[in-house]
N, C-alpha and C positions, 0 to 999 in steps of 0.2 A: 449559508454561502460556502462554497467548496473551499477547502483550506489545504495548504501544503502540509500543515501539521496533521497528526493523526489523532486529534483530540477525540473524535467520536469513539476511537478504539483504545486510546491510552489513558485518558483522563478518567480515573476511577472516582466518580463523584458519589460519595456515600453519605448523602444528607449534609449536615453542617459540620461533620467531623473532618478528620484528616483526609487528605487526598493524595493520589499519586500523580505526580506532575512530571514534566519533561524539561531537560536542560540541553540546549543545542550544543553538540560537540563539533559538528562540521556542517557547513552550509556552503556548497561548491557549485559552480556553474561551468559547463564545458560546451565546446563547439567543435566542429570539424574544420580543419584548415583547407580541406578540399571541398569542391562544390558537390561532387557525387561520391557516394560510397555505400557499401552494404555490410560493412564489418567482416567478422566480428570485432566489436569494440569492448574493451574490458575497462571498467573503472574499479579501482582496487583501493580499499581502505582497511584499517585495522579495528578489530572489535575492542572496545574499551574495557570489557570485563566488569561493567557497572553491576554491583550486587543485586539490584533490584530489576536489572534488565536494560535493554536498549532497543531502539527502533530505527528503521531505515525506510525512506520513501525516495523514489526516483521518478521524476516527471520530465516530460519532453514538451517544450514550447515550440510551436512551429507556425509559420505563416501560411503553410499550404499542407495538404494531406500527405501522410506518410503511411508506410505499412511495414511491419516487421515483428520481431519477437524479442523477448528478454527473459532473463532468468537470474537467480542469485545462487552463487556457490560459496560454501563455507569450507575453508581448507581444501578446496578442490571438489567437494561433494555437492550435488545440487541440493538445495534447500527450498522446498516448496515447489509450486507448479510453474512450468514454462508458460509464459503469458504472451498472447498476440496483442498487438496494438494497431490502431488504425481509425478509431472514432474519436473525434475531438470535440471538446467543449469550447465554445467561442462566446464572446460577449456581443450583445446587440443593444442598441439604444432606441428609445422611442420617446416621442414628444407627447406629453399628456396635459391636461388642464392644470395639473399641479407642478408642471415643469418636466424636465427631462429625466427619465429613469433608465436603469439598465438591468438586463437580465441575461441569464446563461442559456444558450441554445445548444443542445447536444445533437451533433451531426451523426448520421448513421455511418457504417462502415463505407468508405469511399475509396475509389481507385487512387493509387498514389500519384502525385504530380511529379513524374519522373521521366517524361518523355525525352528530355534533353540529356538524360543519363544512360539511355540504353544503346550506347555505341561506344566504341574505343576499347582500349585494352590496358593492362597494367600489371604490376607484380602481384603475386598471390600472397596470402597469409595475413593474419591479424597483426595489427599494431596496438599496443596496450598503453593506456594512459592512467597514471596514478593520481588521485586527487591532491595528494600532498605536494607533488612537484610538477605534475603534468608531463614527466618524462616517460618514455616507453620502458616497459618492464621486460627484460630479457626472458626468453624461454617460456613465454606464455603458451598454454595448451591451446590447441585448436578448438574452436567452439563447436559444440554439437549442433546438429541441425543441418540445413541445406548447404551444399557446397557452393563456391562462387559460380556465378553464371559465366559460361565461356564468352569471352569477348567483352566482358564488363569492365569498367574502369577499375583501377587498382584501389585497394582499400587504404584508408588514411586513419591515423590515430586521432583521438580527441585531445584537445588542448584547453587549458584553463581559459574561461571567458570572464570578462568583467562582469561584476554583479552590481548593477547600477543601484545607488542609494534610494532611487524612487521605488525599487521593487520591495515588496513586503512578502511575508510568508503567505498572506492571504491576498492573491491576485484577483482583484475584483473584476466584475464584467465590464465596468468602465475602462479600467486599465487595459483589458484584453482588446477592446474595441479600438481604443486610442493607439495601441501598439500594433494592431492588425495581427495578433497572435492568438492561436487556439492552444489548448493543452490537453494532455492525457497523462494520467498516472500510470507508469509502466509497472512498478513493483512496490508493494508494501510489505514489511517484515516486522513482526514484533517478537522479541525474545524475552518473555516475561518470567518473573520469579514466582515459582508456586511453593517454595520452602516455607515452613512455618516455625522455624527455630533458628537460633543463632549458634555458631556463625553462619552467615549466608554463603551459598555456593553460587557464583555467578551463572546465569542460564546460558551464557555464551562465553567461552574462554577468552580472557584478555589476550590481545595479540593475535587472535585467529584471524586469518586472511578472509575478508568479505570481498567478493568479486562480483560485480554486477555486469553481465554479458548482454550486449545487444547486437542484433544482426537482422538481415532481411534476405528474402529470396532473390530480389533484384535490387539493383542500386537505388537508393533514395536520393532525391535532391535535398542536400543538407544546407543549402544557403539560407542563412537566417534562423537556422534550427539551434536550439540551445537545450542541453540536458542539465537537470538540476538534481543534486543529491543532498538530502537532509538526513543527518545522522544525529540521533538524540539519545541521551540517558534517561531512564526512569528513576525518579527519586521521590520518596514520601516527603510530605510537607512537615513531618515531625521526625524525631529520632527513630532509628530502626526498632528499638525496643517498644516505643509507643505505637508505632505502626503495626507491629505484630500483635500487640495487645488489642488494638482496634480491630484487626482482622479476626482475632479469635472472639471478640465480643460479637461481631457481625455473624460469624459462623454459628455461635450459640443462639443468637436470635433466629437465624435461619432455621436451625434445628428445632427450636421451640414452635416456630410457625408451621413447619412440616408436621410435627406431632399434632398440633392443634387441628390441622386440616384432615389428618388421617382419623383423628378421633371424631370429628364432625361427619366424615363420610361413613364411619362405622355406625354412628347413631342413626344416620339416614337409612343405611341398609337394614339395621335391626328393626327400625320402625316399618320399613316396607315388608320385611319377613313377617312381622306379626300381623300387619294388615292383610297380607295375602293368605296367611294361615286361617284367618277368621273370615275372609271373603275370597275363597278360591274361584268363584265365578266372575269376579271383577275382571273386566277386559284388560286392565293394565297389568294384571297378574298372570295372564296367559303367555305362552310362548308366542313369539312373533308370528310364526306360520299359522297359529290357530286364532289369531285376533280377528274379530269382526271388523268390517269396514263400513 
């Protein structure tokens, strides 16, 4: 089942031993106070400086097709690739002999449902919303990417949206169909710890500004659209010292396995060399161009 959590990427399941797990730092929802907008919209948060790393996921929930772009900037510098969005995962129900069941349906890239937004005019320039307060941040840099379409409605900032208690981090297909919403993950980021000694240096500086920028070539219809930001810290299930010892044991096991595979390959190669030295006419010992068919 698709999950807002990054468990496939973040949960380091190493047998029955210790694991690297996540702790939620922020889970915020946002919406546009305006019906139409193309951004750029900036959602701003601060890195926690978690010693083992932290993660970020941004998802959009929408009752209709959208199209646009997003990227992550850390202290003003792009981090990772700029991503396009426009294909949404939706829930569909079906009635079977065992009762009703739900499944996810992935829609192909669709034209945005924005006909009602392609007229009118308004002020230019981005308005920035910060997850902590929802207030506009002054002096925000203009977003890279397409300039606003002439004659398009003015851009509006995002504001905090209520996060209903019925929502969970795993939005099931049944929930999606009942609420007539599709979703797409806009950005995923993992800042993970690769150090193997103490004291640990956080992979992302505590207090660093993380900015998620969202924009589009044309105004999107933002009515009923919600943006969700999940920020988590990575933490081992044991002490740092025990986790480092666990990683070192795993590294040593991997080294021994690699050595065993290398030795096995060498034995196979040596057996083949001896066989071919004794049987030079064996078809398997001839160069490929000279082998019989």
